[in-house]
C-alpha positions in Angstrom: 77.5 42.5 102.3 77.0 38.8 102.5 73.2 39.2 102.8 73.2 41.3 99.7 75.0 38.7 97.7 72.6 36.0 98.9 69.7 38.2 97.8 71.2 38.6 94.4 71.7 34.9 94.0 68.1 34.3 94.9 66.9 36.8 92.3 69.2 35.2 89.7 68.0 31.8 90.4 64.3 32.8 90.3 62.7 30.6 87.6 59.4 32.5 87.6 60.7 35.8 86.2 62.9 34.3 83.5 60.1 33.5 81.0 58.7 37.0 81.4 62.1 38.6 80.7 62.6 36.4 77.7 59.1 37.3 76.3 59.8 41.0 76.9 63.0 40.8 75.0 61.4 38.9 72.2 58.5 41.4 72.0 61.0 44.2 71.9 63.0 42.6 69.0 59.7 41.9 67.1 58.7 45.5 67.5 62.1 46.7 66.3 62.0 44.3 63.3 58.5 45.5 62.4 59.4 49.2 62.5 62.5 48.5 60.4 60.4 46.6 57.8 57.8 49.4 57.6 60.6 51.9 57.2 62.2 50.0 54.3 58.9 49.5 52.5 58.0 53.1 52.9 61.4 54.1 51.4 60.9 51.7 48.5 57.4 53.0 47.8 58.6 56.6 47.9 61.4 55.8 45.5 59.1 54.1 43.0 56.7 57.0 43.2 59.5 59.4 42.3 60.4 57.2 39.3 56.8 57.2 38.0 56.5 60.9 38.4 59.7 61.5 36.4 58.5 59.2 33.6 55.1 60.8 33.6 56.6 64.3 33.3 58.9 63.2 30.5 56.0 61.6 28.6 53.9 64.8 29.0 56.8 66.8 27.6 56.8 64.6 24.5 53.1 65.5 23.6 52.9 68.4 21.1 
């Protein structure tokens, strides 16, 4: 049991793996933010396309 705890302490104090873990977390957050941004932009473009289609249909209905 004591050997297991010492092994965990060595892993926790390992300074070589820390930057890799931090970079992995940052890349994951950046990817999540990018997907969220693309989703928002896609929704906005779809909404504006619907508005333009409605206006176009109403304008075509006014022509005799």
